[in-house]
C-alpha angles and dihedrals in degrees: 000000000000114000112215121193123194096189136012122307108214113201111197107197123016105199124125096308097038091044092050091051092048091053090050093051093050091049088050090059102260112164107251089209088066095053125087122185123204108197121138095196109031118182116244092253090051092051089049092051092049092047092048093054095032093239114170114252122204100342117177108278092220089061094058102092102160105050108164097176133007114204113202108205104157131115114275093238093064096043093100091061097039103050105056096062089053094061094099089065090069091075089080092048097235128181109261108216117185124197091171116116122236100018118115129219087252089062091062095040087057090052100041104025136278090269094054119125104238132181120187119201140178115208126177134228099262084072085084089072097036094260102100132114123224128195119203141187129181137204124244093271096063111107124216088250091054091048089053091049091050091050091050092049095047095045088067088082101039141289124357129207130183122221125203101230138021094243088066088068089074089057092045089051090054094048109034104005093058093021099096089062089056090053092047088051090052091055090045097051093040090056092045092051091050091050092048089051090057110276121125115260091244095052094042091051093048092048093049096047094047093045096050095044093041094049090049092051091048090053091048097047097041096046087211120146112264092235091055092049089051092050092047092060096041114091115196109268091354131130096276090048090054093052094045091055086067098039094045098045111141097228106038106006130114097279099062090037093054092044088057092045094051091047091051093049093047091049092051091048090056091049092051093047091050 
């Protein structure tokens, strides 16, 4: 995929997520001369990447007159300080694309104008290795062309899905945004259980990590439904069957536990956005 920009892409924040996206855009053929990065404290590797591709770092915002898209990739807690100085960019009517958790579309409409084209997204951490998934939703001012541009930009770090309404972002946050932590916890408790059963910590950890990552890759590459994959490795009355009777218990198994976890995460997402 070749990424073509008509105006300037302004990347606000170039930490792990912003840096991963920038690398993806450059690999996709985006013109470095049409990218401007605003990052007051770039990491050495970021500075090296920008220097290598001759990407503009911290130009004066008032001198950017052709902003096509402004990517907001800063932490939510600094948003109040970051957004006001960006207001001059609105004169070129760019797409405002947020990858910052917990900030609503209304936040960016307040900063850039009620008529601003705004897309809110929630990516997840595997985006840093090009294996993430990002959900997005736009306001009524986003044109089909801008939606296509956003999808092209976001696909540089993995899969992209569109949701119908902004409230769905809280549910996405609970499932995929926070989801990597659930998977890491699975590897953690699987290793701990193996160690408690008698394996060495080193062997149990290696087995758990390889099993979790390998099973995920098998699911991705095969495209087979997770339930089918589970059934395929579960022999009647075998060892896996015995374990699943515990994990799939109706009252205290994984299903009711995850339902509670997702509800708690979605509720907290709404609180933070409010």
